[in-house]
N, C-alpha and C positions, 0 to 999 in steps of 0.2 A: 791874559794879564793876571799876575799873581800879587795879591796884597798880603803883607806879613806885618803883624803887630807883635811886639814882644814886651812883656812886662817884667817887673823885678821879681815876680813870683816864679820865674822859670817856665812860664807858659807861653808858647808861641802859637798864634792862631794864623792859619793861612787859608785863603779861599781862592779858588781859581775859576775859570770860565766853565769847567766841567761840572760845576755844581757840588763838588766835594769840599767839605770843610775838614781840615786836618788840625788836630790839637797835638802839639808836641810837648810832652811832659816827662822829664827825666829820661830823655833819649828814647821814648816810646812813641810811635805814631799810632794815634787812635783816630780813625776816620769814619764818618758816617755820611751817607748820601742825603743831602738836603738841598733842594733847589732854593736858590736865593729868591726872595719875594719879588724882586724886580725882574727875574728871569722866568717867572711862571707864565705858562702859555695860556692858562684859563683861570678865571677867578673862582672856579669850582673847588672841590675839596682838595686840600694840599696832598702832595704825594706821600705815600707811606714812609715812615721813618725806618731806617735800617739800623739794626744794632750790631751789624757785622762790619769788620774792617774790609778794606779792599781785597784782602787775601782770604776772606771768608771766615775768619776767626771771630768769636764773640768779642765785642768791644770790652776792654778791661774794666771800665766803669760799670757797665751793665752786669758783668760777671761778679764783680765785688758786691753790687747791690743784691744779686741773687743769693750770694753766700750769706749776707746779713739777713735777708728775708727768710731763707730756709732755716737758719739758726734761730731766728726769732720765733718762728712757729714752734720749733722743738722746745725752746726755753719757756715759752708761754704755757705750753702743755705740761711741762715739768713743774712749773710753779703751781698750776691748778692741782695736779696730782699730789704734790707734797703738802700743799695747804689743806686740801680736803682730808688727806690721810692724818695729818697732825690734829685736825679738829675732831676726827673720829677717835683716834687713839689716845690723845692727850687731853681732850676736852676743849670746849669752845668758849669757856669763860674768859680766856685771855688769848690774844692773837699769836699763839705759839707758832702756827704755820708761817705767818709773815716773818716772825723773828727768825725761824729756822731758815727760811728762804734767803733773807737778807744776810744772815751770818754765813751760810754756806756759799752764797754767791760772792760775798766779799772775799772770803778765803780763796775761792777758785780763781777769781779775777786777779787778785794780787799775786797768786802763784803763777798764773799764766804770764803776767807781765814781768815777773822776776826771771823767767826762763830766757836764756839767750836765744838770739835768732837762729843759731845753728841747731837748736833743739825743736823749735816751733816755726814753721813756715809762716810768712806774712798772711797767706790765704787762710791757714788754720787759725792763726791768731785773730783774724778778722771774723771768721765764722764763729769761733767760740766766744771771743770777747764782746764784739758789738752785736753778734747774732744771738747765740744761745744764752749767754749771760745777760745781754740787753733785754731779752724777752723774759728771762727768769727773774731778774731784779734790776731795777735802776739804782737802787741804793748802793750796789757794789761799785758803780762808776763814781758816785759821790765819795764813797769811802776811799777808793783807790786814788782819786785826785787829792783828797785831803792828806792821805799818807804821803803822796809825792811831794806836797808842799812841806810837810814836816821833814821828810828826808832831805830836801834842799835847804833846810834850815830856816824856812819862812814860817816861823811859828805864828806870827801875827796874821799872815794871810790864811793859814790853816784854821786858826780860831775864827777869823771873819767868815770863811767859807762854811764852817760848822754852824756858827750862830745865824748867819743869813739864810742858809738852807733850811735849818730846822724852823726858825721863826718865820721866815718868808713863806715856806711851804704850808705851815700851819695857818698863817694869815690868808694865803691864797685859798686854802681848803675851806676856811670859815667864810670867806667872801663868796666862793662858789656855792656853798650851802645856802647862804642868804639869798643870792640871786636865784638859785633854783627854787627855793621856797616862795620867793616873790613871784616868779613866773608861774608857779603851780597854783597860786591863789587867785 
C-alpha cells in the first residue's frame, strides 16, 4: 500500500510497506530508509538512519548541509585570523577587525549573489554564501537582505529591517548581559 500526500509547496511524500520514505521535490527523488514506528519489530534502539538514496548516492539535503558546515568552518577560521591580525596590526582600541570582517563579508556576499547562475553553481553559491560567508560574518546576510529590499523599491521595509535589527540586537545583547550577570551573582 502506498500513501501519497502532496502539498502546495511542491513536496510530495510517499511511504510504502518497504519502509522507505521518498520525498519528491522539484523532480528529484530523495529517499532514506526509515522503518515506520508501527512496523518496528522490537521496541529496542531504532534502526540506523541512512543518508544515501536507494541508488547509493548521498542524499541531496545531507550533501548541502555538509557544504554549509565545511564552508562555515573555513569562514569562522578566516574571521578569527582577520580579527586577530587587525587587532595586532591596527590596534585594539576600536573593533577594526570586526569592521573589516563585516565590510569584506558584505562586499563578497553581494558580489556572489549578483553573479548569474551560469557563472556560479548552486552548490558553490551555497558553500560560499551560507557556509564560508555565514561563518565569516552574519552581518553580510543582514546587509544583503537590506540591499535587496532597497533594490525592490521597498524603502520602508529596508529602513524597518535596519532599525529593528540594530535596535533589536542591541536590546537582545543588553538583555543577555543582564541575565548573564544575574546568573553569575
